[in-house]
C-alpha positions in Angstrom: -96.8 6.5 -16.6 -99.3 4.4 -18.7 -100.4 2.4 -15.7 -101.0 5.9 -14.0 -102.7 6.6 -17.1 -104.8 4.4 -16.4 -105.6 4.1 -13.8 -106.4 8.0 -13.8 -108.5 7.8 -16.5 -110.4 5.0 -14.7 -110.7 7.3 -11.3 -111.9 10.3 -13.5 -114.6 7.6 -15.0 -116.0 5.9 -12.2 -116.1 9.7 -10.4 -118.7 10.3 -13.0 -121.0 7.5 -12.7 -120.3 6.2 -9.1 -119.4 9.6 -6.7 -116.5 11.0 -5.5 -116.0 8.8 -2.4 -116.1 5.5 -5.0 -113.0 7.4 -7.3 -111.6 9.0 -3.7 -111.6 4.8 -2.4 -110.3 3.2 -6.3 -107.1 6.4 -5.9 -106.8 5.0 -2.5 -106.4 1.5 -3.6 -104.6 2.3 -6.7 -101.9 4.1 -5.5 -100.2 1.6 -2.6 -100.7 -1.0 -5.8 -98.9 1.1 -8.2 -95.9 1.6 -6.7 -95.7 -2.4 -5.3 -96.0 -3.2 -9.0 -93.2 -1.0 -9.9 -90.6 -2.1 -7.1 -91.8 -5.9 -8.1 -91.1 -4.7 -12.5 -87.9 -3.9 -11.1 -87.0 -6.9 -9.6 -88.2 -8.9 -12.8 -85.9 -7.0 -14.8 -82.8 -6.9 -12.6 -83.2 -10.9 -12.3 -84.2 -11.5 -16.3 -81.0 -9.8 -17.3 -78.8 -11.1 -14.4 -79.7 -14.2 -15.9 -78.5 -13.1 -19.0 -75.8 -11.3 -18.5 -73.9 -15.1 -16.5 -75.8 -17.5 -19.6 -73.9 -14.4 -22.0 -70.5 -14.6 -20.2 -70.4 -18.0 -18.3 -67.5 -19.3 -20.0 -65.8 -16.2 -20.3 -66.1 -15.9 -16.1 -64.0 -19.5 -16.1 -60.7 -17.5 -17.2 -58.5 -15.7 -15.0 -58.7 -12.0 -16.0 -55.1 -9.9 -15.7 -54.8 -6.4 -16.7 -51.3 -4.8 -16.8 -50.1 -1.1 -18.5 -47.2 0.6 -18.7 -46.5 4.6 -20.6 -47.8 2.9 -23.6 -50.3 1.2 -24.1 -52.7 -1.2 -21.7 -52.3 -4.7 -21.7 -55.7 -7.4 -21.1 -55.8 -11.2 -20.9 -58.3 -13.4 -20.7 -57.6 -17.4 -21.2 -55.4 -17.3 -24.4 -57.0 -13.5 -25.0 -54.5 -10.9 -25.3 -55.4 -7.4 -26.3 -53.5 -4.2 -26.9 -54.6 -0.9 -26.2 -52.9 2.0 -27.0 -53.0 4.9 -24.6 -53.4 7.4 -26.7 -57.2 5.6 -27.5 -58.7 6.8 -23.9 -61.1 9.2 -24.3 -62.2 10.0 -20.4 -61.7 8.5 -16.7 -64.9 8.0 -14.8 -64.5 6.7 -10.9 -67.6 5.9 -8.9 -67.9 4.4 -5.6 -66.9 1.0 -6.2 -65.3 1.0 -9.8 -62.7 3.0 -12.2 -64.1 3.3 -15.9 -62.1 4.1 -18.9 -64.0 4.7 -21.8 -62.5 5.0 -25.0 -62.6 6.4 -28.6 -63.8 3.7 -29.8 -66.8 2.9 -28.3 -65.4 0.4 -25.4 -64.3 0.8 -22.4 -62.6 -1.0 -19.1 -64.2 -1.4 -15.5 -62.3 -1.9 -13.2 -63.9 -2.7 -9.3 -62.7 -1.6 -6.7 -61.1 -4.3 -4.4 -58.6 -3.9 -1.8 -57.9 0.0 -0.4 -54.6 0.0 -0.7 -53.8 -0.9 -4.5 -57.8 1.6 -5.0 -55.6 4.1 -3.8 -52.4 3.1 -6.2 -54.5 2.5 -9.2 -56.2 6.0 -8.8 -52.8 8.5 -8.7 -51.9 6.7 -11.4 -54.6 6.6 -13.3 -54.4 10.5 -12.3 -50.9 11.0 -13.6 -51.8 9.0 -17.2 -55.3 11.4 -17.4 -52.9 14.2 -17.1 -50.3 13.7 -19.4 -53.0 12.6 -22.0 -55.6 15.7 -21.7 -58.5 13.7 -21.0 -61.0 13.5 -18.1 -61.1 12.6 -15.2 -64.3 12.7 -13.4 -64.9 11.7 -10.0 -68.5 10.9 -9.1 -67.9 9.0 -5.8 -71.7 9.6 -4.5 -73.2 7.9 -7.8 -75.4 4.7 -7.1 -77.2 2.8 -8.9 -81.2 3.6 -9.7 
């Protein structure tokens, strides 16, 4: 927005100093450059965040992650670390096109990727049943996309 404001002020200044043709030419040149800059900046942020995540979690990514659940709790393990979370801590479940997201009361979330269609259907059925049993929201946002 700041860059657009600078373009607007500069265009008005050029219009007052040199006329409408020069200002229009300035806008015709700068608007495509603005959209090009916006795309390049988004790619730069994506690269920066990707490198940050890889650097922070490179040791964690070397261990296999497993997730099991029963009627009482979720049990997740990575390497030697085992974490048990009771189902009563569950606040909501959100399903998007590629993930199941389990939100807990302690502001943590568990993200389960959808990989296998058969396993995905089993997980969906089990999570919907669990949401009904616990009285928590199950939101389906299957058309949601990263923007």
